[in-house]
Every structure is written in structure tokens, then in C-alpha cells.
N, C-alpha and C positions, 0 to 999 in steps of 0.2 A: 503492499499498500505506500509505503513513504519513495518508492522510486518511482510507481504512477503519479505521485504532487511534485516529483523534481523536475528538475530544468535540464532537457538533455536526456541522454542513454543510458540503461542501469543495466551492468549484467549483473547476474545473482547465480552463482554456482552454489552447486550443493543444495538445492533445496529438493523438500521432500515429495513426494510421489507419493500424495494421499488423497482423498475426498475434500478433505478441508482446502489444499493447497488447491484443489480443483475448482471448488465455489467461491472463494477468492480471487482466482483470475480469471473469472469465467465472469463474474461483476463485473470486474474492472473492464473489460473487453465491452461490457455492453454500455461502458460510459463513455466509450470510446478511446480506451489505451491500447496502445498495441501491445500485446502481448505475444511471445512467442517462444517455443522448445528451441531449445540448439546443441548440439550435440559438443560444444567445448567442454572439454574437462567434466564428464558425468563422472566422477572421482569415487563413488561411491554406490555402490550397488542399493539401488531403490532412491538415487537422488538423482537429479534433473540441474542442468543450464536457461533460466529463464532470462532471454532479454527482453527486457521494457523501458517502452520510446515514452517518456514522463512528459505529463499532461502540464506542469508550468503552472499549478494548482488551478486549470482552467480543462476543465472536463470537458469534449465534444457535445454528448448527449446531455439537456436539461434535463430529459425526461425519460426512467426508466424501470422498470419490473425485473427485481431481483431476486431470485431464486439460493438460498443460501443452506439449504438438506437443513441437519442440526451443527450445522459450525456456530456456535457462540462467538466464536474469537471474531471471522468473520462477521456477524449482523452488528457486534459491537463498536468495531473500527469501522466498519463502513456506516453506521449511522453517526459517527463522531463525525465522520471527514464527511459527510455528505448535507448533514445539519449546517455545519458550519461553510460548506461550498455554496450551498443552497440550489434549488429545483425544485422538479418535481418527481417524487422519489415513492416505491412501495419497497419494502422489504420483507420475505415473507420464507418459509420454510417447513419442517416438516411436523407433525404434530408435535412433537415434545416440546419444537422451540418455542408453541402456543405455551406452553407455559414455566417457560426460563425468562425469570423478569428483566427488563432492560431500565423500569422506571425511574433509576435513579440517575440515569445519563441519558436518559429524557426531559427529567426535571433539570438537569444542571445546564442545557442546551436553549431551553425555553427558557433559562434566566438570560441568558448569551442574544434573545429577541427575535430565536427562531421559533418554526411552528411544528415541531414534531409529535406526534401522537403517538402512543402505543396504543395496538386496535385491540387484544387481549384480556380478557377480567387478568387484575391483575399487575396490570403493568408489564405485559407480553405481547410479543409480537405478535401479529404483523406491525411493521411501523410504517408508518405516510410522514414523509418529510413534504412540504410545499411551503417556502418560503424564499427572499431572497437572500443573497450572499451576506453573510455579517461581518461588519465592523470589529466588531472585539468586545470588549468589556472584562469582570469579574461573576464569576458562579462559585457555587459549591458544588461538592461533588462525594456521598457518603463512598466511604470507603471502606466497608463491614460485608458486604455481599461478596465483588466480583473488584479486581484491581482493573480488569480489563475495562472498566468504564474510564477510570483515568487516565489507564493507558491512550485511549482510543482520542481520549482531549486533546494529548498531549502530542501525538501523532500531528492533529489533524488543525492546532493552533496556528500554525503558520499559514491556513488560509486566510486566515482572518485580517482584516486591512488593518488593523492598528492593533495598538497592545492588548493583552490577554492576562488574566491573570483568573490559576485557580485555587482556589482553594480545598483542604479534604477535613471530611467533618468522619467523626467517631476513627477508628481504630482502621488503619490500613491494614490490609491479611493479604500477603503471596508481595510484600515490599518488593523480591529480590526480583520478580517481574517489571516491575517498573522501573528499577535500574538494569533492566536489559534493555526496557525501551529508549531509557536515556541515554545508552549507550548508544544502540541502533541509530537513534539521531544524530548522533553526535557525526557518527561515522559519515553521514550525508549530508553535513555542514547548520545542524540547527545545535544550538547550546541552550541552555534554559535555566533561567536560578533558580534554583530550588536550596528552598534554608535546610539546615541538615536535619529534621525530623520527617522532611518528605511530608510538611503538611502544605507553603505553602510556594507553588510554579508562577513566574511570572517569565510571560513573552515579550522581546523588544518588535514592535515595527518594525518592518524588513528582512524577518528572518524566512530564507529560502531555502530549499533541500537541492543540493546538486548531485547528480546523476554517476554515478561510479561504476566500477566492478565489486562486488562483497562476499567474500566466500563464508555459508550459512555454515555455524558451528553444524557437530553433531545430533540427535535429538537425547539428550539429556534425559526425558522419560522416560524414553524406549530402551536406553539403555538399565534402565534400572532393572527389566524383565532379566535379563544374563546376569547382574550380579544378584538379582535374586535368585536363579537357576541354581547360582555356585553357592549360596546360602544355604539352600535348603538338599542340596545333594553332595555338597565339597564340588574339591575339587577347585580349579580358578577360571574366573572371566575376567579376561582383559581388553577394555574398551579402548581404542584409539581412539587421538580425535577430539579428548578432553581431558581437561587437567584442573587442578583446585580455582586458578582464576577465571572460568571460563564463565562467560555470561550468564547462564541459566544456573537457577539457582539449586536447580531438582540432584545436582551432582552430588548435595547434603546429604541424598542420600545414602550414601558410602558411611558417613558418621552414623546413621542410624542402625545400620550393618554390623559396626563395629561395637554399637553398644549393646547389640545381641550375640557377641564371641567371633564373629568373623576380621580376617586380617585385611588390612587396606595399603594396598603399596602403591603409589604412584613415581609418575616421570612428568617430564617436559610436555608428555602429550597423549599422557595414557591415563588412568586409575586400573588398578583392578580390588577387586575381590575373592580373598580364597577363604571358603568356608570349611566346614556347615557352621552355622546358627546353632547356639548352643540355650542360649537362653532370656525370657522375656526382660521387657525394657519399659519405661514410662517414656513415651517419646510425646513433644508438641511438634508436631509436624502441620502446623496453620502456613509456615513458607514454602513448602514439597510437597502440599494435600497430593498433586497427581501421582503421587507414588505409594501412596496410603493401600491402594488395593495390593499394592505386589508387596508390599510388608505385612499385610495381614496372611498372604500365602504362607512368608516365612513365616511367619507367629504361628502355624499349625503345627511344627514340627520341632518346636523347641521348648525348656523345661518351663515350665512356670508364665503365669499372664502375661500377654501386654498389652499396653493399655495406650492410645494414639488419642492426643486432644487438640482442640481451637482448630477445630476443621469443619464447623458448622456451615461454611460457604458449598463442603459438598454435597447436600443435601440439592441443593439446585443445578446440577451439572447434570453429561447425559442422563443422567438419573438420581435417586437419591442414592448417592454412597455412601451412608450411613446406615441407612434403614434396609437396603436391599445388596448391602452388601452384608451387612448377617446375617439376612434370612438365606442365603447362597451357602455362609460360613456355617453354619447349624446344621444344613444338608451334611455337609461334610464330615460332620460329629463335634464342632466345635461349642462350648458353651460361650455364649456373647453374650454379655452385657452393652445396653445401648443406653446412651444419652445424649442430650443435644447436641453439643460439640465433637462429638467421639465414640467410642466404643473400645470394652477391653476385653478379651480374647484368652479365654482358656482353654488351651490346646488338651482332648481329651483325643481317646484312639480315631483316625481319620477312617472314611465310607467312601464307598466308591458312592458317584451321586449326578445327576444330572443339571446341568448350573444355566438359569436364564442368563441370560447376556443384557435385558431391557436395552438392547442398542445398544450398549454403550463399550464401546471397542476397549477400554482397559478393564471391565469386568472380564471379557472375553480371556485377553494377554496374562491378565494374574491369577486368572486361576485355573487356567490351563496349565501351569505351572507345579499347581500340588499334583497333578498325575503326574508327575517326574516320579513322585514319590508313591502315590498311590493308586492301584487300576482300576478300572473302571471309572474313570472324570468324563463326562462327555459333555461339550461346551455347547448349549444348541444356539444355531444363528452363528457361524466362527465369522462368516463373510462382514462382519459387523468392522472387522476392525481392516476396513479398508478407509475407515476414517483418517488412522495416522499411521496407519502399519498394514499394505497391503503383504508385503513378506511376510509378514511375523513367522507364519508357520516353517517355512521352506525355510528361514532363516538359523529360528530356531534349534530345526531338523538338523539343521549342516552344524551349528556351533556345540550340538551333544555329540554329532559325529564326529567333533575332533576331539570328543573327552576319553 
């Protein structure tokens, strides 16, 4: 999206081949942005290079209907961008998307003078945008449901024609994702004046993105499945292309596994986990909540309970990743105590089970790992992994053969 708003062309190397990437790129094309796939250095299996002709902040299509599937990232980022850009747009997706809140972002845009409406009950998509380009101003956005509201506003703010001030109300969850957003923006030429607590963000008039070649890091959330496999089975999983100073906060997943008895090793361009995990732990995973399901699979095979806290926002993702995760873990034999912002997993003798995915890619990938130790685990609707990792089962099979 940043490349689409930039002046000049960009080459994004290492982009993930997935449904989410597809919905974003197709939406940009419908707005008149040139997006093409290129063979330049497809350096990783399941990755691609994308050539994007930037719009310099002015999209050719002032009216469009955009379908974004179940890509929460896409609908939030595009809503922010188009709400500030102005025009007549409507964004919709699959039925689950109509249960995923976007109200705080809509409110923040309307404070800036936009005319944005969330059409479903409870402030959920479809989203309708019908306003002229925003000049700028000051707005507030809540930080307790999703950091993507703030990230979307931050990325889109340079489209405004004067200064923009964004104030965060309440606690900001998933701060590493906001830090990552700011780092990518800086790489494309836009720096943000932000206070030490990440509560106040200021943009000066005239901020503009400049197109460039950009190498995208491997997906740290996807790496969690391989690290978790080592924690469950023993042996070592080494992921290259990631390191402790990576932009993605999800590399901290290895710290959770270390607290559960695994060994962590690292180099300039790799991190490895050696298992097995042996003990439960009490973990605050609020900043790395996309890895909770992977951690839950590991927790079934250790001694003692594992508690995960500060993840209330997981209830409004692709599925209720607390309540529905608890249901599936119980099928596998665990005793689970569920509470508002987390759960405690008491491992008992595992058993065969048919796992519902709830059309949630992470439910399918994470709980398939249980089948590495327990026969008879069946994942229903495995194709849902295409949302972020179409090659997951092939890559995991190849990884296990190497072991």
C-alpha cells in the first residue's frame, strides 16, 4: 500500500504468495495502480516480487467496489487510505468480515472530516466512503482492539494536504507492529514525530513516499510453526532470514519457547530452536498474539499448565482465537480454563480429534502440529491456510523429511 501511494516505481522483493496479498494487490489494481508480478529474485519458496507504479497519492479511479475476502489487514489499511484520499468507495468481504470491528478507525477518520460508514451491526464492514480529500487535522484512535487501526492511519496520513496529529487513547496492543509500520514508512521516505510512549504521532505538511526497491523479511508468524514443531518433537528448527533485530515482533515467540525449556541459538541471519519443550509457563503474549495457537499446540506436551494472558483482541480476528481454540484443545484431551483475555492449558493425555478450523488459517496450521505426536488428528478444511501460507503442508512435510 505504501508503494502504491509513493512517487515513482517500487520493486518489492520476497512478497508472500497468499490470499491476503492477492486481495490487497487486486484492490490496488481496481484503484488504477499498476501492480505486476516479476521474476526478479524470487529468492524464497512461496515468495514473489511485485513491481508497483506509484500513484503519487492520487488514484486514477475515484469510485470502486473492493472485495477483500477475510483480510482484516487489507480492509483496515485500505479504509484509512481511501478515507483520507477521498472518493466514492465500498469495501466488503466474506461473512466473517462483517463481524470484525472497524468502528474505531471509522470514528478516527470522521474526526478528520471524512464521511465513512461501517454498515454492519456493531461497527463492522461493509465500509462505505464518500467524501472529498481530507486536508488534515487532529484525531483520536483507540488502541485496545487492533494496532491495525493506528497503522492504517499512520501510513495514510501523508495523503492529507496539511499537518496531521494522531492521539492514541487507552492501551496500545501489539506495539511491535506499529514499530514495524514506522520503520517501513521511513524506508520509503516518511518520518513521523512520535513520543516515547507511542501515544502522540505528528505529520508535517509535505510528507511524501518515494518509490524504491525493498526486500521484505520472511514471515515470522509462519516461522513459529517450525519452531513449535521442534519444541513438540525435539530436534532443531533453524529459520534463516530472521534475527533478533527483525522488524517483526513475532520473533519473540522463541523467548516463550525458551521459558518452556527449549534452547535458542542465533546468528546474524538466523534463529534456531532446539526442543523438546518440557515445562509450562505463564506468558504475556499481547504483543505477539498471532503465535498463540502455535504455543497452545506445544503446551499439550509439557509438564504443568501454561497460561497465556493479555490477548483479549484475539477474540475478534478470523475467529474467536480464545473461545474456539479452547474448544479444539479440549477435543484433543486438554483441560482448558478460559478467561476474558486468555486461557490456561492443563495438559493431559492427548487423543485423536477432528479439528474445526473456523476458516482460520492459524487454527489449521497450529493445531496440525499436534499430529506430529498424536495419531488421528484430522484438520477439516485445510485449504484455509491459503490466506497466508498456501504451501504450508508441503513445506512442513519437506521440513520433517530433513529431520
